[in-house]
N, C-alpha and C positions, 0 to 999 in steps of 0.2 A: 551574350545570352548564354544561360546555363544549359547544360545537357539535360535531356529528359531523364527522369528517374525510372530506372528499369526494375521491375519486380514481376516474377511469375510470367515471363515472356510478354509482359505488357509494359507500355511506355506512358508515363505521365509527363506532359509538357510543362515547362516553366510557367508559373502563373495559373496552373490548373489544379483541380482536385478530382479524385476518383475513388470509387469503392471497388476493391478487387477481392474476389473470392478465391482463397487458396484451398484447393481440394484436399480433403482429409480422408482417412480410411472410413469406409462405409460402416453403418450399423449392422448388426447381425441380421436385421430384417431387409438388408440390401438398400436401405435408405441412404441417399447421398448426404454428406455433410461438408461444410466448408468453413474456413476461418475468415471472418470479415476483416479486411484491412483498408482503413481510410488513409489516403495519401494526400497531403496538401504540399505541393511542390512550389516553393516561392520563386520569384523571378531572380532574386539575388542569391549569391553564394552564402553559405552559412552552415552551421551544424545540422546533422541529421539526427533527430530525436525520436526514439520510439517510446510510446506510452502504452502499457499493456494492462489488461484486467482479466479477472476470472481464470487465472492459471489454476486456481482452485475453483471448481465449478459452482460452489455455493457462496462465493464471496462476491456480493452484488454491488456494493457501493461504488467500486471502480467502474463498473459498466455505466452507471449513471453519471459519474464524473466525466468520463470520456464523451458521453452524449452531450452534456452541457458544454464541455470544452469545444467541441466541434461546432456548436451553435454560436459561440462568442464572435463578435465582430472583429476582435483583435486578430484572429488568425488570418484575416484577409490581408493583413500587413506583414505577413510572415517573411522573414529572411531565413533561408535554409529550407529544411524539409521536416514536416511532422508526419510520422507514421503511427497511427493510432489503431490499436487492436482491442476492441471492447470485450471480446469473448475468445480467449485462447483455448479453453477447455470446454468445448460445446457438449461433450459427452457428460461431463459432470453437471453442467448447467441443466441439461434435460432431466437428469435424475436427481437434481437438488443435492448433489454430493460433492464433497471435496475431491474425491478420487476419480480415476478413470475406470471403465468397466473391468479392467484387469486388476483392480484394487491397488494400483500403484499411484504414488504421489508424483504428479508431473514435476513438481519443484524439487524432486530428488532424482530426476531422470536426465538432466542436462549433462553434457551437450547432446546426448542421444545417439542414435544409430539408425541408418536407413534399413538395416536388416534385423533390428532388435524387436523388443516388445512393442505393444501399441503405444505405451508411454514413451519409449525411446524413439519411436518413429515420429510422434508428434513433437517431441523436443527437438529432434533433428530438423524437422520442417521449419519450426520457429527460428532456430539458430541460423539456418541457411538463408531463408527468405527474408527475415526481419533483422535479427541482431547483427549479422555480418554486413548489412548495408547501412548501419547506423554508427554514429560517433558517441552517443550518449543514450541513457535509458532511464525510465521510471516505471517501476512495476507496482501496481495498486493492489493492496490486500486488505482483509479484515481479520478479526480474531476468528478462531475456529467456532464451530457450532456451539451455542450456549456460552460463549466467552466474548466479552467486549474489550476492545483495546482503546485506550486514550490515543487520539491522533498523535503519531510519532513517526520519525524517520529513522530507519535502520540502514546503516551504510558503513563502509570502510573509511572511518574518519581520519585514519592515518595517512590517507592520500589527500594532498592539499586541494586538488581540483574537486574531488568528491565532497570534501568537507565544505568548500565554498558553496557548492550547489545545495548541500544539505541545509546549511545555515540560511540560505535564501528562500527555502521552501515556505517558512513561516509558521512552523509548529513549535510548541513550547519545549518539547523534549526530543533530543537526538540520542540514539543508542548506538554506540560504537560496537557493531555486530560483526563477529568473525564470519568468514565465508564458509558455508557448509558444502561439503562434497555433494555434487549433483544438483545444486541450486542454480537458478538462472543467474543470480548475481555472481556466483563463482565462475560460471561458464563465460559470462561477459567480461569478468575480470581477467580471465586467461587471454582474452583478445585485446586487453588494454582499454576497455570501454567503461568509463565512469558510470555508475548506476546507483540509483536510490530506490529503496523499498519503503513505500508509504503504507503504514498500518493504521487502521481506524475503524471502529465500529464492530459489528457482529455479523457472522454468517447468516444468510437468508433474511437479512433485514436492511432496509434503507435507514440511514441515520443522517438527518439533515445537516447537523453541524459538521460531521465528517465529510460529507459530500461537498459542502460549500468550501471548507478548508482545503479539500483536495483540488478543486478547480482553481482556487486562488493560488495554491502552492505550485501547481504545474505551470501556470502563467508566470509566477515569480521566477521559476527556474528558467523559463524561456526568455524572460527579460535579462536575467543574469548572463545567459548564453548569447545575448544580443540577437536573438531570433525575433524579438518584438521590441518596439521602441521603449525606452525607459520612461518612467513617469515620476513626477514629484510626489513624494509621500506627504500627506497632511500631518502625520504624527510620526515621531521616531519609532523605528522598528525595535522591539524588545529582543535582546539577544537570547537565543535558545539555550537551554541547559543541557550539558553533555553528560550522559551516563556511561561509565566504562564497564559497569557490571549490573546485572539484575538477577533476581532469584524468585522462585515461586514459594509461597507459604502453603502448606498442605494441611488438609483436614486430619485431625488426630483420631476422629471417630466417625462412624457412619451415621447418617440421619438426615435431617432437614435443615438446610443452611439458610440463615437470615443474615444478609450482609449489612454492615454498619458503615464502613468507610466508602465514599464514592470514588470514582475515577478522578485522578489528580489530587487526591487527598494526601496530606503530609502525615506520616506515622512515625512514631518512635518505638524503639525496642520495648516490647511488653504491652503496647497498645492493643486493645480489642479490635480486630478487623471484622469479626462476625461471630455468630453463635450457631452451633450445631445442636439441634434438639433431637433426642431419641424419642420417636413417636410411640414406642412401647412402654418405656419406663418413665418417661417425662424428665429424665436427667438432661441437663444442659451442659454443653462443653464449649469453652471459649476457643476461638481461633485467634492467636496472638501474633503480632509482628515479632520476628526474630532479629530484626535489625531496623535501623532508621533509614527512611527513604520516602519515595513518592509512588503512589499506586498508579501503574500504567496499564493494568489489565486485571480483570476479575471474572469469576464464574457467575453466570446469571441463572443457572438452573438450580432450584432449591435442593434437589436430590443429590446427595454426595455419599461416596464411600470413603472409608479410611484410606488416606494416602492420595486422594484426589487433589490436584493443584487448584486452589481457590483464589489466591491473590498473587498478582505479579508486581513485585516492588523493585523499582530502579534505585540504584545507589549513586549518590552524587558527592563530589568534593565540595561543591558550592553549598550555601545555606539552603536546606530543603524548604524552609519557610518561604524563601523567595521563589523557589520553583513552583510551589503550590499557588502563590500569588499570580505568577505568570500564567499558569494553567487557567485560573479563574478569569483572568483578563481575556485570554484567548477564547474561552467558551462564551463569554458575554459578547464578544465581537461577532463570532460566527453564529451565535444563537439568535441574535436579533434579526428581524426582517431587514434585508439589505436596502439601503437608501439609494436614491438615484445617483448620488455622488459615488457611492461604492460600486455600483454597477458600471458607471462610466469608466472605471479603472480597466475594465476588460474590453473597452471599445478601441 
């Protein structure tokens, strides 16, 4: 029999699940806050995986992904332990903001400090109570406000174990992303914990394709880690495309942006991505691709200033036409209403 899972002076027995509230610093109104932690502790030994969302308080897709994940029948057959934290940054969630009340970005504040700023203290709490108790991690994100991201995994793909998990997630594009100082991925990396960052959709919006793909992706990773039983796939899995670099195309003039190329679209150098109209003079300015690649993010707000980042383009060694085809297939799979057969994969 496994030992109980210990967290915040509470014990979760093998075969049990529990909701634990981690106390957080109070609001200025003296209102108490807590970080919700769902623990499913399997009867058999295995990896300890944390899945977190809303590190940025306005990124909501991950909250819904975790809710659906916890409702799947599959987790009843869990080997190892799942630690799911649907809302890390409750302060930002309350204020519909990416940031904390001290205007700091939590994902630039890890590993934190018990005597530091509010952001540092929250980061320290998450590291000590969650990350240090786990062997693997998945952090769920969206694009920033008014920006949409194509479902993608960002990870250190130079690490073989991390790359294996990234490929198993099931998104069409993987971005080999360097570790940023102060990020949760960097702090987990310092502890030797392989971690994926899932980016999909837009802040303050639910996106059904991104949510469905996120639930399926987390379950795929759990199967790869042998936390859940393997299943026979009815069709071969398409290999994701790996981007080693990406860049933003910026507006050359201020005005009103009309986008032309959708997420996942293949563009060549010189292609028109969008048009910026000057509402005063009526003059139109083209936004053109400065290199060949696939669109993995774009601005959704029509109002732009000169220099604003409007299109995020990933660069591939593979044929970009094939990448765009893979994206289209992915969107059709997750865009359709799931059949009973597809739902049964999670049972």
